[in-house]
N, C-alpha and C positions, 0 to 999 in steps of 0.2 A: 763555459764553465760558470757555475753559480756557487758562491760561498754563502753559507748561512751562519750568521753571528747571533748566538743566543745570549751573549754575555750581558746584554742590557736587560735581560729578563729579571724581574724582581722576585719571581716565585720559583721555587724549586719544583721539580716534577714536570717541567715542560720539555717536550721533545718534538722535533719536526723531522719527518722523513721526506727526502727529496726523490721524486721519481721523474725521469725525463726521457724523451726521445726527440727526434728531430723537430717535431711540431708542438709538443705539449710539455709543460712543466706542471707537475702536481706536487703540492706541499701538503703532507698529511700532518696535522697538528694534534698532538695528544697533550692534554693539560690536566694534571691531577687536581689542581686547586681551582681551575676554571678561569684564571686571570693570567694574562701574560702579554709579552711584547717581544718582538724580534726585529732584527735588522737583516735584510736579505741583500747581499752585495753581488753585483754582476762583475766578476773578475775579468772575463773576456768573452767575446762573442756577442750574440744578440739575444734578446728575450724571445721566448718561444711564441708561436702564433697564438697559442691559447695557454693561459695561466689559470690554474684552479687551486683553491684551498679546500681541503677536507678537514672539518673540525669534528673530532671524536669527543663531543661534549654532551651534556644533557639537553642543551638548548643554546641558542645564540642571542644573548641580550644585545651585544654589539660587536662589530668588527670594523676596524678602520685601517685604511691603507693610505700612506702618505708618500707621494712620489717627489716631494720637494717643491711642487708647484701648487697642488691642491690635495685635499684630504677627502676621500670617499668614506662615508659611514653607512653601514648596513646593519639591519636587525631583522630577525624573524620573530613575529609575535608568538607568545607562549600558549596561545589558545587557537582552536580551529577557526577559520581555515588556514592558520599560520601564515598570515600575510607578510609580505616583505616590505620593509621601509628603507628608503635610501635618501641620503642627503649629501651635499657637497659644499665645501667652503675652501677659499683660497688659504694657503699656508699663512699663518699669522693673523687671520681674520676670525672673529668669533661667530659671526652670523652665518647660519647654514641655509641653503636653499633645498627645499624638498623636491625630489625628482619623481618623474613619471616613467613608466616602463619604456616609453619611446625615446627617452633621452639617451644620447650616446654615453652618458656617465652612469647609466643604470647598471648595477651589479646584480646579475641574476643569482638567486639562492634557492635551494630546495633541500628538503629532508629526504635522504636516500636510505631506504630500508636495506638491511642485509638479511639474507635467508628468507624465510616465509613469514617473519614477524612483521606486523603492521607497525610502522614508526609513528609515534606521537610523542609530544613533549610532556614530561621529560623523557628523552630518548634512553632506552635501555640497550638497544642495538642500533646499528646504522650510524650515519654521520650527517652533518650539514655540509653541503657543497656550494661553494661560491665560484663564479666565473668572473674574473677581473676583466672589465671592459678594455678594449684595445686603446682607447683614448689615454689610459694611464701611461702607456708606453710611447706615445707620440713625442714626448720630450726627451726620449732616450735616457731615462734615469739610470744612474749607476747603482742607486740604492733605493730600496723600498723599506719603509718602516711600517710594521703592522702591530696592531693591538687587538686583543679580544677579551670578551667577558662572557662567561657562561651564566645563564639565568639561575641555575641551581648550584652555585658554588659553595 
């Protein structure tokens, strides 16, 4: 069972839908103002094999997930070919290390079109989907803290 706590969100108009089955957790994030944060608490059980976030934004300037040990930061550039940038730092440390795709800390991200529309930034349809790497869950965190910022807020 997963509990989502949005009380720490500073912006109104943020909503997260939680979809799950035995192997996947999907968090669909809708953010009217494009800036938000949330605390996701695992009440009981274990994290799913795969955890995804779907952001219904115009673009993803930044996404951070903090498991209490380290913070992963991911962004998708706002111009083609919409490259993904990832960085990691230990909690409490300011310096970040830039990641390469082969790193176990790499968070894959893609723009997913809906319908027949071609998705380009700023997104009019579709969403940005991130797959959280398994290494985030190796410390068995009870809480994940997330933050996001839309390019076009």
